[in-house]
C-alpha positions in Angstrom: -39.1 -27.3 -0.9 -36.2 -28.1 -3.2 -36.3 -24.7 -4.9 -36.1 -23.0 -1.4 -33.0 -25.1 -0.6 -31.4 -24.1 -4.0 -32.2 -20.4 -3.3 -30.6 -20.6 0.1 -27.5 -22.3 -1.3 -27.3 -19.6 -4.0 -27.7 -16.8 -1.4 -25.0 -18.3 0.8 -22.7 -18.6 -2.3 -23.3 -15.0 -3.3 -22.6 -13.8 0.3 -19.3 -15.7 0.4 -18.2 -14.3 -3.0 -19.1 -10.8 -1.8 -17.0 -11.3 1.4 -14.1 -12.5 -0.6 -14.3 -9.5 -2.9 -14.5 -7.1 0.0 -11.4 -8.6 1.7 -9.5 -8.5 -1.6 -10.3 -4.8 -2.0 -9.2 -4.2 1.6 -5.9 -6.0 1.0 -5.3 -4.0 -2.2 -6.0 -0.7 -0.5 -3.6 -1.6 2.3 -0.9 -2.6 -0.2 -1.4 0.7 -2.0 -1.2 2.7 1.2 2.1 0.9 2.2 3.5 1.6 -1.3 2.7 5.3 -1.0 4.2 5.4 2.5 7.4 3.6 1.2 7.9 6.2 -1.6 7.2 9.1 0.8 9.6 7.7 3.4 12.3 7.1 0.7 12.1 10.6 -0.6 11.9 12.1 2.9 15.1 10.2 4.0 16.9 11.1 0.9 16.1 14.8 1.3 17.0 14.7 5.0 20.4 13.0 4.2 21.1 15.5 1.5 20.4 18.4 3.9 22.7 16.9 6.5 25.5 16.3 4.0 25.2 19.8 2.7 25.5 21.1 6.3 28.6 19.1 6.9 30.2 20.0 3.6 29.3 23.7 3.8 27.2 23.3 0.7 30.1 22.4 -1.5 30.3 19.3 -3.7 33.3 17.0 -3.4 35.8 17.7 -6.2 38.9 15.4 -6.3 42.2 17.2 -6.7 
């Protein structure tokens, strides 16, 4: 009977560790997705801003006189 109780405790401990590992993997995947979205959004807005500025400036760069 004592060995059965130890086995149940070990099984519960293993399941808790597995759940913790799964949650940490999910959090890491979400963080990686947000990082990728941030870089994409940053590049997209920079390209969009450059396009708009080129339209306003007729494609010329500012040259001080």
